[in-house]
N, C-alpha and C positions, 0 to 999 in steps of 0.2 A: 400773558398767553403761556410762557414757559412754566409758570407755577401750575396754571390749570392742567398742562400735560403731565407735570410731575404728579400732581394729586389724582388724576385719572389713571395713570399707570400704577400708582401706589395701590389705589383702590382695586384695580382689575388684578394685581398680583394677590392682594388679600382675599378677594373673592375666590380666585382660583385655588388658593392653599385651603381656605374654609371647605370648599367643594370637594377638593382633593381628599381632605381629611374625613369628611362625611362619607364619601364613598369607600374609604379604607374601613371606617367603622361599620358601614353597612355590611361589606363583605366579612369582616371579622365577627359580625354577630350572626352569621348565616347558621341556621338549624343544622346540626351535624348528627344525624341518627347514629346509634350504636352499632348498627349493621347496615347493610345496603337495603335502601328503601326505593322502590320504583314508583314512578308516577306516569300516569296516561289520562289525557282528557279526551272524553268521548262526548258525542251527541246522541244520547240514548233515544231511540225512536222506535215505536212499535205500532203497526197497523196504520201508519199515515198520520199519526198525531204529531203535534208540535213537539219538536226534539227538545230534550232536557238537558242541558250542559251538565256534565258529571265529572268531577276530578277524583280519579281512583289512585289510591296509595296502596302499596302491597310490599311484602317481603320479596326481594328480587336477586336475580344474578345478573351482574353487569357493572360497568364502570360508572361511578357518580361524577356529576359535574355541578357546577353552580347553576341553579336554576331560580328563575324569579317567579314568584307566585304573587301576582299583584306587586305589592311593596316589600315583600318578605323574601330575602334570599334563602335558599336551602341547598344542601348538598344531596341531590337525588339522582337516580338513574332513569332518565326518561325513556319510555318506551322499552324498557328492558323486560325480559321474560320473568313471570312470576317463579319463585323457588319451588322446587319439586314438591309433590304432595298436594293435598287438598286443605284448604284454609276456610276458616269461618269468615262470614261476610258481615260487616257492620255497616249500616246506612246512616247517614247524617243529614238531618233535615234543620236547616239553619233557622234563625229567628227573622223577624220582620226586618227587611232591607238588608239582609245579611249576605254573606259570601261563602264560597267553599273553603276559604282560608280562615274563616272565623274560629274554627276549632282545629286548626292546623296542628297544634302541639299534641292534642289528643290523638288525632288521626295517626301521626308519626309514631306516638307511643304504642298505639294498637298494631301498626304495621311492623314495629320492631319486635313484637311478640308473636308475630305470625298470622295476623288478621289481614284480611283484605278490606279496605275501607272505601266506601263511595260516598263522596260529599256532593249532594245535589245543588244546583243553582235553580231555585223555584222561579218559573215564569212569571213575571208580572209581580214578584215580591223579592227583589234583590237589591244589591247596592246601586245597580244601574236603572233599575226600571221598578217602580211601585205602582204601576197602573192598575193591579188587582188588588191592592191592600183596601180592606174595606168593602169591596164589591161583594155581591150576594154569594157567588161561589169561590170566595177567597180561600177558606179552609178546605172545602170540599176539592177544589182542584189541586191544592197541595197534596192531600191524601192520595189522590189518584196518581200523582206523579211518583210517589214513593212505590207504589204497586208497579207502575210502568217501568221504573228503572230497575227494579227487581227482576221483572220479566225480562228486560233486556240483557241484564248481566248474566242470568241464568240461561237465556236462549240464543242471544245473538252476539255477545262480546267475544273477541277472539280468544280470550284467556279463560272462558267459561268453565272449562273442566278443571280448573284450579280451585273453584269454589266448592265447599262442602254445603250442599243445599239443606242439609239437616241442622246446620247451625248458623242461623242468621239472627242478627240483633239490629235494634235501631236506637239511635241517639237523637233526641230532639230538644231544642232550646227555644224558649219563648213560644212564638207561634209554631215553631217546630215541635215543641212539646205537645200543644194541642193537637197537632197534625198526628204525632205518634200516637197519642191516645186513641184517635179514631182508627188508625191502623192496627191497633191490637185489640180492638173489640168494643171499645167504649162508644157509646151512641150520644153524642151531645145534642142538646136540645137548645138551639139558639134563639128560640122565641122567649127565652127567660132573660136574654141580655137586656132588652129595652127596660123592663121593670126594675131590674137591679141598678142599671146605670142612673135611674131617676133618684134612687135612694142612696147608692153608694157609687159615685162616679170613679172609676179607675182609667188608667192609661188606655185600655182597650176601647173604652167608650168614645175617646177622642178619635179613633181611627174609623169610626163608623159614621157615615153621612146620615143626617136626620131621616128617619123613616126607613132606612135600610135594615133588612133582617137577613142575616146570614142563612144560607141553605144548609140544612142538615145533610151531611154526607150520607148517602145510601149504604148501609152497612155491608150489603151483599157485594158492593163495588169496591169498598176501600178496605174492609176488614181483610187481613192477610195472614192466615194461619201458619204461613212459612216463618213468620217473625216469632222467635222463641224466648226472647228476652228484650227489655227495653229500659233506657235511662230517660227520665224527663227532667230537664233542668229549667228552673224559673217559668213553670207553666203558667199561662194566663187563662181567662175565660173559666175561672173556677165555678162561676154561677151556673154554667150550662151543664155540669157533671154532678148530678144528684146521685143517690145511692143506686137508684134504679138504672141509671145510664152507665154505671161503672161495674155492675155486678157480673157481666159477662167477661170481664178481664180475668184470664186465668194464668198468664205467664208471670214470671218474676219481673217485677218493676222496681227500680231504684229512683227515689225522688230527691232532687237537690235544689235549694233555694238559698238566696242571701237574706241575712237577718236585716239588712238595711235596703232591701229591694223595694224602691218606690214605685217601679212600673207594674210589677206582679207581686203585690204584698203576699207574704207568706201565709198568714192567716186565712185569707179568703180564696187562696189558690192552691198552692202545693200542700199545705196541712189539710185543707178541706178535701182536696182530691184524694190523698192518701188515706184519709179516714174511711173512705168508702170503697177503696179497692179491696177486693176479696181477701188478698194475702195480708193487707194491713202493713205495708212496707213502712219502716221508719223514714222520717224525714231528716236528710242532712241539712240542718239550719246552720249556715256558716256565718259565724260573727264577723262583723266588720265588712262584709260582702254586699256589694250592690248588684244591680242587673247586669252591668257590662262586665262584671269581674268574672264571668264564666267564659268570656271570649279570650282567645289566645293573648298572652302578654304582648304589648305593643312594642317594647324594646326602643331601640333608636329610631324606628320608623314612626314613632308616636307623633313626632312634630309635624308629620305629613297627613296624619289621619284626622277625622272630625274628633273634636275634644270628647264628645259623649262616649265614644267607643273606647277610650282609654281612661275614662274617669273612674277613680277609686277613692275611697275614703282616706283621709290623711292617716299615714302610719300603715296602710295595708299594703302588703307586699304580694302583688298578683302573681309574680313568678314563683315564690315560694308556695302559694297556695295551689298553683297549677301542678307543681311536682307532686303534691299529695293527692290532688284530684285526678290527675291522669293515671297515677297509680291505682287508684280506686275504680276508675272506669275500666282498666284492663282486668283487674281482679274480679269485678262484678261479671263482666261478660265471660271471662274464662270459667268462673265457677257456675254461672247460670246455663251457659252452652256446654258444660262438661268437656272443656278443651284444654288441653296442655301441649304446646308445640314439642314435637319430637326434635331433639338436637342430636 
């Protein structure tokens, strides 16, 4: 009995030490922006529609404190006022089953440079609820939500006067990239999906129930001319965007994809889409990069997250890649929106 007690006490102490060490490591790994970045979480609702949870990051004036964003700690000023002046707005549409922290590092990088960033949590297609994934209105509803959040931020948000309404950009990843294309004037034809999936099944084919045909977003309802520039990363549904469907896109678009992306293969998605965009943007084809590599580095919280979120090819350094990628994101939006923060 005494031996059992000793073993139990010893194990308890060991577990406590390990947990304490892990807690210290988490705090030490907290994101520490180079300037004060504020955060506000709102339920964007317009006209009685279903609210859209939105996490807003922005250059702020105030005291920073350790803030937990799901599993990620960051030093942020929650609820602080936006820094003086008007700031460009960048909306982020996450991928299938994604979250508002999936591109946290890019959001912080933009906020450090004077941008207000609004990361949506798409209803029915997020890390907690995938009930709308593959449903007929899946992509159409997502595109409507981008418009509604923009309406809310410009019309009802308490700090709306801090937004420069003439400088709005959109970042979309995976399903968010397909969403973004609809918001900037592309008109996808989802009737083309079934035929292509029979010949060349891709990951998106697995997300649709047999016989389901996605509804084409109504252009007049989802096209938003307020958006002046867009980044699409790892776009899917390349088969629905023919030259005719893309010819009305007139704003600057930056296209990114991983060379080793098995979910949204570059040749039939990003490269095919870029080929038909009127401005013929170059495709940033990143060697060694898979689909999840565009998500924020997992860091020490990786052991608590689904393996697929943190999976990279052997030898690939996601943190190093994101330092370059985030810089390119900031540079593209600064250039395309003709914005340089006054210091």
